[in-house]
C-alpha positions in Angstrom: -67.3 -14.9 11.8 -66.1 -17.7 12.5 -65.0 -20.5 10.3 -68.5 -22.7 10.9 -69.6 -19.7 9.7 -67.4 -20.2 6.7 -68.2 -23.3 5.6 -72.2 -23.0 5.9 -71.7 -19.6 3.6 -69.6 -21.6 1.3 -71.6 -24.5 0.8 -75.1 -22.3 0.1 -73.5 -19.3 -1.7 -72.4 -18.6 -5.3 -68.9 -17.6 -3.9 -66.6 -20.4 -4.5 -67.8 -20.2 -8.1 -67.1 -16.8 -8.5 -63.6 -17.3 -7.1 -63.8 -20.4 -9.6 -64.6 -17.8 -12.4 -62.5 -15.2 -11.7 -59.1 -17.6 -11.7 -60.5 -19.2 -14.8 -60.6 -16.1 -17.0 -57.1 -14.8 -15.5 -55.7 -18.2 -16.5 -57.2 -17.9 -20.1 -56.5 -14.1 -20.8 -52.4 -14.8 -19.3 -52.2 -18.5 -21.1 -54.3 -18.4 -24.2 -54.4 -14.8 -25.3 -50.8 -13.7 -27.1 -49.7 -10.4 -25.7 -47.0 -8.2 -24.4 -47.1 -10.1 -20.6 -45.0 -13.4 -23.0 -42.5 -11.2 -24.8 -39.2 -9.3 -23.7 -37.4 -9.4 -20.1 -40.5 -7.9 -18.4 -42.8 -11.0 -18.8 -44.9 -12.4 -16.7 -42.9 -15.5 -15.7 -39.6 -13.3 -15.2 -39.2 -11.6 -12.7 -41.2 -11.2 -9.5 -42.2 -7.0 -9.9 -43.0 -7.9 -13.9 -45.4 -10.9 -12.4 -47.0 -8.9 -10.1 -47.8 -6.1 -12.3 -48.9 -8.2 -15.2 -51.2 -10.4 -12.7 -52.7 -6.9 -12.0 -53.6 -6.3 -15.8 -56.7 -8.5 -15.8 -58.5 -6.5 -13.4 -59.4 -4.0 -16.6 -62.4 -7.2 -16.5 -61.8 -9.5 -13.5 -62.6 -6.3 -11.2 -66.0 -5.4 -13.0 -66.8 -9.4 -13.4 -66.1 -9.1 -9.5 -68.9 -6.4 -9.0 -70.9 -8.0 -10.8 -70.9 -11.3 -8.9 -70.8 -9.4 -5.8 -73.6 -8.1 -7.0 -75.3 -11.5 -7.7 -75.0 -12.6 -3.9 -76.1 -9.8 -2.8 -79.5 -10.4 -3.9 -79.8 -13.7 -2.2 -81.6 -12.6 0.4 -84.4 -10.9 -2.1 -84.5 -14.3 -4.4 -84.9 -16.2 -1.2 -88.2 -13.8 -0.4 -86.9 -13.2 3.1 -85.8 -10.4 4.0 -88.8 -8.9 6.0 -88.0 -12.6 8.3 -84.2 -11.6 8.6 -85.1 -7.7 10.0 -87.4 -9.4 12.5 -84.5 -11.9 14.0 -82.6 -10.6 17.0 -79.4 -11.1 15.1 -77.7 -8.0 13.8 -77.6 -7.2 10.9 -74.2 -6.2 10.4 -73.3 -9.6 11.5 -75.2 -11.1 8.4 -73.3 -9.0 6.0 -69.9 -9.5 7.6 -70.8 -13.4 7.2 -71.9 -12.8 3.3 -69.0 -9.7 2.4 -66.9 -12.0 4.3 -67.5 -15.8 2.5 -66.9 -13.8 -1.1 -63.8 -12.2 -0.2 -62.4 -15.2 1.3 -63.4 -17.1 -2.2 -61.8 -14.2 -4.2 -58.9 -13.0 -2.6 -58.2 -17.4 -2.7 -58.3 -17.2 -6.3 -56.1 -13.9 -6.8 -53.4 -15.6 -4.8 -53.5 -19.0 -6.2 -53.0 -16.9 -9.6 -50.3 -15.2 -7.7 -48.6 -18.1 -6.6 -48.6 -20.1 -10.0 -46.3 -16.5 -11.3 -44.0 -16.8 -8.7 -43.8 -20.6 -9.0 -42.8 -20.1 -12.6 -40.4 -17.0 -11.6 -38.6 -19.3 -9.3 -39.1 -21.9 -11.9 -36.6 -19.8 -14.3 -33.5 -17.9 -13.9 -34.6 -14.4 -11.4 -31.7 -13.8 -9.5 -33.1 -10.6 -7.5 -35.5 -11.6 -4.8 -37.6 -8.9 -3.2 -40.6 -8.1 -1.1 -41.0 -5.2 -3.3 -43.5 -6.8 -5.2 -46.1 -8.0 -2.8 -47.8 -4.5 -2.3 -49.0 -4.9 -5.8 -50.3 -7.5 -5.5 -52.4 -7.1 -1.9 -53.6 -3.9 -3.5 -55.4 -6.0 -7.0 -56.7 -8.5 -4.0 -58.5 -5.8 -1.9 -59.5 -4.5 -5.2 -61.5 -7.6 -6.2 -62.8 -7.9 -2.7 -63.9 -3.9 -2.6 -65.6 -4.3 -5.8 -67.2 -7.3 -4.3 -68.4 -6.4 -1.6 -69.7 -2.5 -3.2 -71.9 -4.9 -5.9 -73.7 -6.4 -2.9 -74.0 -3.1 -0.9 -75.8 -1.7 -4.1 -77.7 -5.1 -5.0 -79.3 -4.9 -1.2 -80.0 -1.2 -2.1 -81.7 -2.0 -5.8 -82.7 -5.7 -5.5 -83.6 -5.3 -9.3 -82.6 -8.3 -11.4 -81.0 -6.0 -13.6 -78.9 -4.8 -10.8 -75.7 -7.3 -11.3 -75.5 -6.8 -15.5 -76.1 -2.7 -14.9 -73.3 -3.2 -12.2 -70.7 -5.1 -14.6 -71.1 -3.6 -17.4 -71.1 0.2 -15.8 -67.8 -1.0 -13.8 -66.3 -2.2 -16.8 -67.4 1.1 -18.8 -65.6 3.1 -16.1 -62.4 0.6 -15.7 -62.2 1.2 -19.8 -62.2 5.1 -19.7 -59.3 5.1 -16.1 -57.6 2.6 -18.3 -54.4 3.6 -18.9 -53.2 3.1 -22.5 -49.6 4.2 -22.8 -46.4 2.5 -21.4 -45.6 2.4 -17.6 -42.5 4.9 -18.3 -44.8 8.1 -19.2 -48.7 6.3 -18.4 -51.4 8.3 -19.9 -55.3 8.2 -20.0 -58.1 9.6 -21.7 -59.6 11.2 -17.9 -56.8 13.5 -15.7 -53.9 11.7 -14.4 -55.0 11.1 -10.8 -58.2 10.3 -11.6 -56.8 7.4 -14.2 -54.9 5.8 -10.7 -58.4 5.4 -9.4 -58.5 1.9 -12.1 -57.5 -1.4 -10.1 -55.8 -2.1 -13.6 -52.6 -0.6 -14.3 -50.4 -0.1 -17.7 -48.6 -2.8 -19.7 -45.4 -3.7 -18.3 -42.2 -3.0 -20.6 -39.2 -2.5 -18.3 -38.2 -4.9 -16.0 -37.0 -2.2 -13.4 -40.0 -0.2 -13.0 -42.6 -0.4 -10.4 -45.5 1.2 -8.8 -44.7 4.6 -6.5 -45.8 4.7 -2.7 -47.9 7.2 -3.5 -49.8 5.3 -5.7 -50.3 2.4 -3.2 -51.1 4.3 -0.6 -54.0 5.6 -2.5 -55.2 2.7 -4.0 -55.5 1.6 -0.6 -57.8 4.4 0.7 -60.0 4.5 -2.0 -60.4 0.6 -2.1 -61.0 0.8 1.6 -63.7 3.3 1.4 -65.4 1.2 -1.4 -65.7 -2.0 0.9 -66.3 0.3 3.8 -69.5 2.2 2.1 -70.5 -1.6 0.4 -70.3 -3.4 3.8 -72.7 -0.2 5.5 -75.2 -1.0 2.5 -75.1 -4.2 3.1 -76.1 -3.3 6.7 -77.8 -1.0 6.0 -82.1 -0.8 6.6 -83.3 3.0 6.5 -82.9 5.2 2.9 -80.9 7.6 5.9 -78.3 4.8 6.3 -77.8 4.3 2.6 -76.9 7.8 2.2 -74.6 8.0 5.1 -72.6 4.8 3.6 -71.6 6.8 1.1 -69.8 9.1 2.9 -66.6 6.6 3.1 -66.5 6.0 -0.6 -66.9 9.7 -1.4 -63.6 10.2 1.4 -61.7 7.8 0.4 -61.9 9.3 -3.2 -60.9 12.3 -2.2 -57.8 11.5 -0.2 -56.7 9.1 -3.0 -56.8 12.0 -5.0 -54.3 13.7 -2.8 -52.3 11.0 -2.3 -51.9 10.4 -5.6 -48.5 12.0 -7.8 -49.6 14.7 -10.5 -46.6 14.1 -12.2 -47.5 10.8 -14.7 -43.9 9.8 -14.1 -44.1 9.7 -10.5 -46.4 6.6 -11.1 -43.9 4.1 -12.0 -40.4 4.5 -10.7 -37.2 2.5 -11.1 -36.8 -0.1 -8.2 -33.3 1.1 -7.2 -32.8 -1.9 -5.4 -33.2 -3.5 -8.7 -31.2 -1.1 -10.4 -28.0 -1.5 -9.1 -24.7 -2.3 -10.5 -23.3 -5.4 -10.8 -20.1 -5.6 -12.2 -17.0 -7.8 -13.3 -14.3 -5.5 -14.4 -15.5 -2.6 -16.9 -18.7 -4.8 -17.5 -22.1 -4.2 -15.3 -25.5 -4.9 -15.6 -28.5 -4.4 -12.8 -28.8 -6.2 -9.7 -32.2 -7.6 -11.5 -30.6 -9.2 -14.1 -27.4 -10.2 -12.5 -27.5 -13.8 -14.2 -26.7 -12.4 -17.9 -23.4 -11.1 -16.8 -21.7 -14.2 -16.4 -22.2 -14.3 -20.2 -21.6 -10.7 -21.1 -18.3 -10.5 -19.4 -15.8 -11.4 -22.0 -17.5 -10.6 -24.6 -18.1 -7.4 -23.2 -14.2 -7.1 -22.7 -13.2 -7.9 -25.8 -15.3 -5.4 -27.5 -14.1 -2.6 -25.3 -10.8 -3.6 -26.4 -11.6 -4.0 -30.4 -13.4 -0.1 -29.9 -10.2 1.4 -28.1 -8.6 0.3 -31.2 -11.3 1.6 -33.2 -12.0 4.9 -31.4 -9.0 5.8 -29.4 -9.5 8.3 -26.6 -13.1 8.6 -27.8 -14.0 5.3 -27.0 -15.8 3.9 -24.1 -14.3 2.6 -21.1 -16.9 0.4 -19.7 -20.6 -1.3 -20.4 -23.6 -0.4 -18.6 -27.4 -2.1 -18.6 -29.6 1.4 -19.0 -31.5 1.9 -16.5 -33.1 5.5 -16.7 -37.3 4.9 -18.1 -38.4 6.0 -20.9 -41.7 6.4 -22.9 -42.3 4.5 -26.2 -40.6 6.2 -29.0 -38.1 8.3 -26.7 -34.4 8.5 -27.7 -32.7 6.2 -25.4 -30.1 6.9 -22.9 -27.0 8.2 -24.2 -23.6 8.4 -22.7 -19.6 9.2 -24.6 -18.6 6.9 -21.7 -20.7 3.8 -21.7 -21.7 1.3 -24.4 -25.2 1.4 -22.6 -27.2 -1.9 -23.6 -31.2 -2.7 -23.1 -31.7 -6.5 -22.9 -35.3 -6.0 -24.9 -32.8 -5.0 -28.2 -32.6 -8.9 -29.1 -29.4 -8.0 -31.5 -27.8 -7.9 -27.7 -30.4 -9.9 -25.6 -30.5 -13.1 -27.9 -26.3 -12.8 -29.0 -23.6 -14.4 -27.2 -20.3 -15.5 -28.1 -18.8 -13.8 -30.8 -22.1 -12.5 -32.2 -22.4 -10.5 -28.8 -19.5 -9.0 -29.3 -20.3 -8.1 -32.8 -23.6 -6.4 -31.7 -21.2 -4.7 -28.7 -18.8 -3.2 -30.6 -21.6 -1.6 -33.3 -23.4 -0.6 -30.5 -20.2 0.9 -29.0 -19.8 3.1 -32.3 -23.1 3.8 -33.6 -25.6 3.6 -30.8 -29.3 3.5 -31.9 -31.2 7.0 -31.9 -34.3 4.9 -32.4 -34.9 2.3 -30.0 -35.1 -1.1 -30.7 -37.5 -4.1 -28.7 -40.1 -6.5 -29.6 -42.4 -3.7 -29.6 -39.7 -0.9 -31.7 -37.9 -1.7 -34.7 -35.2 1.5 -35.1 -34.6 2.1 -38.6 -33.0 0.3 -41.2 -30.4 3.1 -41.8 -29.3 2.6 -37.9 -28.8 -1.5 -38.1 -26.9 -0.5 -42.0 -24.8 2.1 -39.9 -23.9 -0.7 -37.2 -23.3 -3.7 -39.3 -20.8 -1.2 -41.4 -18.9 -0.1 -37.8 -19.1 -3.8 -37.0 -17.4 -4.8 -40.5 -14.9 -2.2 -40.4 -13.4 -3.6 -36.7 -13.9 -7.1 -37.6 -13.0 -7.6 -41.4 -16.5 -8.4 -42.5 -19.7 -7.1 -43.8 -22.2 -9.0 -42.1 -26.0 -7.9 -41.6 -27.1 -7.5 -37.8 -28.8 -10.3 -36.7 -31.8 -10.1 -34.2 -33.4 -6.6 -35.6 -36.8 -6.8 -37.1 -35.5 -5.6 -40.9 -34.6 -8.4 -43.4 -31.1 -9.0 -43.7 -31.7 -8.8 -47.2 -32.9 -5.1 -46.5 -30.0 -4.3 -44.2 -27.7 -5.5 -47.0 -28.9 -3.3 -50.0 -28.3 -0.5 -48.5 -25.5 -1.6 -46.4 -23.3 -2.7 -49.7 -23.4 -0.1 -51.8 -22.3 2.5 -48.5 -20.0 -0.1 -47.6 -18.0 -0.2 -51.1 -18.0 3.1 -51.5 -16.2 3.9 -47.4 -13.3 0.8 -48.1 -12.0 2.6 -51.4 -11.0 5.7 -49.4 -8.0 5.3 -47.6 -7.3 3.7 -44.4 -7.0 7.2 -42.5 -10.0 8.8 -44.1 -11.8 5.6 -43.1 -10.7 6.0 -39.6 -12.2 10.3 -39.4 -15.5 8.4 -40.9 -15.7 5.6 -38.5 -15.2 8.4 -35.4 -17.9 10.9 -37.7 -20.4 8.3 -37.8 -19.6 8.1 -33.6 -20.1 11.5 -33.0 -23.2 11.6 -35.2 -24.5 8.6 -33.5 -24.2 9.5 -30.0 -25.6 13.0 -30.6 -28.3 11.8 -32.4 -27.6 14.1 -35.5 -26.7 13.9 -39.2 -26.6 11.3 -40.8 -24.6 8.1 -39.8 -24.3 6.7 -43.5 -23.8 9.8 -45.0 -20.7 10.5 -42.0 -18.9 6.9 -43.5 -18.7 8.6 -46.8 -17.7 12.3 -46.2 -21.2 13.5 -47.8 -23.0 16.5 -45.6 -25.0 15.5 -42.7 -28.8 15.7 -43.5 
């Protein structure tokens, strides 16, 4: 299809309006609807991979929309009451199909590309220092999904030329995508359908961790599936006989079968850690991942001071370094544990939003009493852990203060911490040190009652 035909088709078809509608819907979703794409370190404007994955999330309704708009475009000849005239012309049916499909594909891919470019501009304007091209396959598959869905809709509408076909296809596609929707977090995706079957959906799970990206088998399987879908749509668009329409289903079925074989059987192999992004960048004993090396300068000095204070408090049992956690986990899972390092999660506002002395306090608290219940914008941890951390930091720094940045009210923290603090400080200094050691052991092993360990009471 040359540019002259493309210009003519763009003027006489609904393809440009379809592209505008898809882009407007995606922007309205991302900008007007509050959601996790604006929260935490994995928001859609913070890092390249997060941006690519979050722009795939609206496909849960954009893909059915593309299928319906494609079906509407496929009815054009039927609405004009000229199929017989077109059949009688010497121009091959595949040429007409290519012009129609190519125009709609161009409009939809352009709209999705504009959405991705907008996200890329915001990432560039932010503080992202890890630049890479590993996010491109995520976005390319998203663009292919819109194209394949639209072409399939055209082909089905050409085969079943009814005014009910576009809305029926759109509703049916929406129901299928929601049935296949991955309802859990990316670390351990889950769906009402079998895992491999759920990966046929062009949408992705919610993005919670910056280091996670889709694995190569998922990219390959989805590409094969969508190419088969597009081939079936194009074949249906050009088919003139019932037999040809039946044979046109072959690429769709073959693509689906091959995709299911390529998809990983283990849900944990769907989203994997980007090894380059997770590579440590260090300033002495304080290290962060390459993806967040911009945080290193702010973390280095408070981190070094926290390590010194922890050594004075814990002696030989003190952590010797600070590391950003890189282990993927599902919501509610126990965070990564380490006897050797203070493991930090920048999605924990007590650490991620702190600086200077407040950050030193938070690191000391985390070093002595690491969390067993994660704390982020989607998880709150426990009030008892927050109280135990505030007491641990107070014993080292000399002042009892509620830990800032948690989801627990400072008054609630004080109500739990103050009675334990008074009882703890009434003990001899050596017993206090033993209590801090017992608190550290209980917290690192996630066993017993940290507050009870401070006062020498039996663990629950």
